[in-house]
Backbone as CSV, one residue per row, in Angstrom:
resi,resn,N_x,N_y,N_z,CA_x,CA_y,CA_z,C_x,C_y,C_z
1,MET,71.198,84.866,134.200,73.056,85.438,134.828,73.289,83.758,135.150
2,ALA,71.957,83.018,135.730,72.409,81.847,135.868,72.984,81.167,134.934
3,ALA,72.152,81.419,133.845,72.916,80.561,132.514,74.385,81.101,131.581
4,ALA,74.588,82.659,131.947,75.442,82.593,131.472,76.571,82.701,132.620
5,GLY,76.426,82.192,134.051,77.416,81.769,134.841,78.354,83.036,135.720
6,VAL,77.248,84.251,135.773,77.349,85.336,136.409,77.706,84.847,137.748
7,VAL,78.263,85.846,138.666,77.821,84.976,140.743,77.122,86.643,140.346
8,VAL,76.228,86.255,141.347,75.279,87.612,141.635,75.294,87.973,142.940
9,LEU,75.438,89.187,143.546,76.163,89.878,144.422,74.845,90.293,145.285
10,LEU,74.617,90.327,145.861,72.823,90.566,146.729,73.100,91.254,148.077
11,HIS,72.269,92.079,148.020,72.234,93.215,149.534,71.200,92.360,150.453
12,MET,71.826,91.943,151.333,70.644,91.549,152.118,70.272,91.592,153.356
13,GLY,69.458,91.215,153.859,68.964,91.870,155.555,67.967,92.918,155.322
14,GLU,67.787,93.350,157.082,67.227,94.364,156.834,68.149,95.853,156.097
15,ASP,67.624,96.647,155.973,67.746,97.974,155.601,67.855,99.074,157.226
16,TYR,69.131,98.962,157.646,69.025,99.806,158.744,68.667,101.162,159.126
17,PHE,68.688,102.377,157.760,68.004,103.563,157.958,66.025,102.899,157.262
18,ALA,65.869,102.231,157.259,64.238,102.202,157.069,64.468,100.407,157.755
19,PRO,64.231,100.551,158.834,63.697,99.363,159.906,62.866,98.700,159.556
20,CYS,62.054,98.753,159.359,60.535,97.967,158.757,60.767,97.317,157.047
21,ALA,61.787,97.546,156.506,62.136,96.827,155.277,63.056,95.619,155.311
22,ALA,62.693,94.320,155.016,63.410,93.582,155.357,63.089,92.932,153.886
23,ARG,63.551,93.374,153.006,63.285,92.502,151.304,64.009,91.648,150.770
24,ALA,65.049,91.316,151.218,65.881,90.435,150.885,66.302,89.181,152.476
25,ILE,65.668,88.533,152.102,65.832,87.825,153.836,66.666,86.293,153.336
26,PRO,67.108,85.632,154.510,67.522,84.219,153.926,66.334,83.537,153.108
27,ARG,65.278,83.393,153.757,64.199,82.065,153.412,64.187,82.764,152.124
28,GLN,63.626,83.792,151.492,63.276,84.375,150.307,64.523,84.207,149.636
29,LEU,65.785,84.125,150.013,66.950,83.507,149.066,66.778,82.182,148.623
30,ALA,66.140,81.478,149.645,66.934,80.293,149.515,65.916,79.062,148.450
31,ARG,64.298,79.929,148.457,63.319,79.805,147.190,64.242,80.577,146.439
32,VAL,64.631,81.300,145.704,64.873,81.380,144.228,65.910,80.919,144.147
33,LEU,66.928,79.877,144.941,68.332,79.217,144.755,67.166,77.986,144.207
34,ASP,66.425,77.685,144.465,65.275,76.428,144.813,64.884,76.542,143.185
35,THR,64.816,78.068,143.128,63.830,78.027,141.707,64.195,78.183,140.574
36,VAL,65.768,78.993,140.548,66.452,79.096,139.285,67.880,78.766,139.407
37,ASP,67.913,77.158,138.772,68.927,76.182,138.568,70.270,76.990,138.347
38,GLY,71.413,76.672,138.577,72.838,77.412,138.728,73.077,78.720,139.008
39,LEU,72.021,79.373,139.343,72.104,80.446,140.016,73.278,80.626,141.412
40,ARG,74.220,81.360,141.246,75.463,81.158,142.169,74.894,82.731,143.066
41,VAL,75.330,83.068,144.273,74.776,84.246,144.633,76.468,84.148,146.151
42,ILE,76.338,85.504,146.014,77.142,86.151,147.238,75.826,87.083,148.138
43,ALA,75.884,86.219,149.232,74.925,86.885,149.774,75.511,87.689,150.764
44,ALA,75.739,89.411,150.761,76.228,90.253,151.499,75.530,90.374,152.826
45,HIS,76.434,90.605,153.919,76.094,90.817,155.622,75.753,89.567,155.579
46,ALA,76.214,88.136,155.521,76.061,86.862,155.736,74.814,86.403,155.490
47,SER,73.801,87.219,154.796,72.240,87.232,154.161,71.392,87.470,155.178
48,GLY,71.831,88.622,155.941,71.263,89.398,157.012,71.391,89.242,158.123
49,CYS,72.490,89.686,159.013,72.973,90.192,159.943,72.149,89.840,161.113
50,LYS,71.588,90.157,161.520,70.424,90.298,162.446,69.156,88.914,162.351
51,ARG,70.055,88.037,161.183,68.852,86.731,160.786,69.755,85.688,160.917
52,GLY,71.014,85.363,162.063,71.581,84.376,162.181,71.145,82.768,162.038
53,GLN,70.075,82.946,162.738,69.424,81.296,163.171,68.622,80.827,161.774
54,GLU,67.985,81.703,161.066,67.205,81.501,159.783,68.287,81.035,158.684
55,VAL,69.549,82.271,158.664,70.484,81.895,158.009,71.098,80.505,157.694
56,VAL,71.520,79.911,159.014,71.764,78.724,159.409,71.135,77.524,159.074
57,ASP,69.346,77.604,159.224,68.414,77.237,158.801,68.138,76.952,157.187
58,CYS,68.110,78.099,156.826,67.506,77.571,155.708,68.875,77.442,154.528
59,LEU,70.194,78.757,154.619,71.407,78.541,153.173,72.192,77.734,154.207
60,ALA,72.483,77.831,155.241,74.095,77.347,155.161,74.824,75.769,154.776
61,GLY,75.671,75.841,154.225,76.237,74.958,153.702,75.339,74.505,152.202
62,HIS,74.859,76.175,151.857,74.499,75.457,150.245,75.323,76.233,149.570
63,PRO,75.868,75.102,148.250,76.864,75.132,147.376,77.180,76.459,146.609
64,ARG,75.763,76.865,146.409,76.002,77.868,144.979,75.543,79.005,145.893
65,VAL,76.070,78.936,147.219,76.067,80.616,148.053,77.491,80.711,149.007
66,TRP,78.076,81.931,148.591,78.706,82.626,149.664,78.720,83.810,150.209
67,LEU,78.761,83.940,151.445,78.607,84.737,152.890,79.623,85.494,153.197
68,ASP,79.157,87.161,152.696,80.172,87.919,152.750,79.993,88.489,154.431
69,GLY,80.725,88.774,155.188,80.898,88.533,156.518,80.520,90.283,156.925
70,ALA,80.337,91.062,156.182,80.760,93.115,155.584,79.675,93.062,156.709
71,TYR,79.635,93.830,157.836,78.957,94.531,158.453,78.441,93.289,159.944
72,CYS,78.582,92.201,159.534,78.603,91.362,160.393,79.374,91.543,162.259
73,ALA,80.484,91.973,162.602,80.560,92.244,163.513,80.384,93.383,164.586
74,GLY,79.085,93.980,164.044,78.622,94.405,165.110,77.335,94.286,165.761
75,ALA,76.757,93.628,164.529,75.331,93.034,164.446,75.115,91.490,164.584
76,LEU,76.164,90.659,164.314,75.481,89.205,164.489,77.027,88.995,165.375
77,TYR,76.445,88.660,166.999,77.409,87.774,168.599,78.061,86.974,167.962
78,ASP,79.416,86.926,168.242,80.653,86.601,168.079,79.944,84.570,168.223
79,GLU,79.083,84.133,169.152,79.225,83.025,169.068,78.083,82.895,167.781
80,MET,76.482,83.364,167.331,76.151,82.962,166.468,77.207,83.125,164.817
81,ARG,77.912,83.977,165.243,78.879,84.208,163.295,79.798,82.594,163.769
82,GLN,80.215,83.076,164.746,81.125,81.392,164.424,80.330,80.008,164.237
83,ARG,79.222,80.638,164.420,78.278,78.696,164.143,77.953,78.792,162.418
84,LEU,77.622,80.121,163.078,76.903,80.262,161.214,78.162,79.704,160.248
85,PHE,79.048,80.556,160.215,79.905,80.484,159.361,80.667,79.222,159.390
86,ALA,80.883,78.368,160.429,81.014,76.665,160.410,80.014,76.209,159.789
87,ALA,79.201,76.373,160.147,77.852,75.188,159.053,77.678,75.906,158.000
88,HIS,78.377,76.842,157.700,78.112,77.388,156.321,79.252,76.181,155.371
89,GLY,80.588,76.868,156.187,82.152,76.107,155.944,82.442,77.440,155.442
90,TYR,84.062,77.744,156.469,84.667,78.757,156.049,84.965,78.996,154.614
91,GLU,85.254,78.137,153.785,85.686,78.499,152.799,85.023,78.787,152.222
92,ARG,83.812,79.334,152.171,82.873,79.932,151.428,81.943,81.308,151.998
93,VAL,82.896,81.880,152.901,82.902,82.996,153.451,83.810,84.011,153.211
94,LEU,83.245,85.107,152.722,83.971,86.385,152.337,84.273,87.294,152.889
95,ARG,85.520,88.045,153.475,85.921,89.130,153.770,85.283,90.574,153.383
96,GLY,84.500,91.484,154.061,84.346,92.546,153.527,83.859,93.717,154.538
97,SER,84.414,95.014,154.445,84.417,95.649,155.488,83.210,96.753,155.182
98,ASP,82.693,97.189,154.220,81.483,97.587,154.378,81.558,99.406,154.702
99,ILE,82.731,99.782,154.746,83.164,101.536,155.101,82.074,101.815,154.111
100,PRO,82.067,102.980,154.873,82.081,104.075,156.042,81.209,103.294,157.279
101,TRP,80.555,102.610,157.061,79.717,102.504,158.111,79.719,102.105,159.635
102,VAL,81.036,100.913,158.955,81.660,100.494,159.899,82.933,100.297,160.308
103,SER,84.266,100.134,161.193,85.579,100.288,159.673,86.062,98.787,160.501
């Protein structure tokens, strides 16, 4: 996908319906990006709504990552969301709704 120039959308963070399952978290994505040259990713749910500090530490400002803010309003506190999006760069933040789970 990287070689073809395809932008990959990844569902990130905890699965709210199976809380023990965190199959795609920021530090894992950072390792993938270090391994796969040229891979461009949209990280859904700001790369894990409950992992704001980890996103700041591992992904903020990464030039090949866009953060999708879907579902974050109720799961990521305003202060952390603002800090995260400012650290990453607002021009690399996408809006999403995640309807019907949140309005």
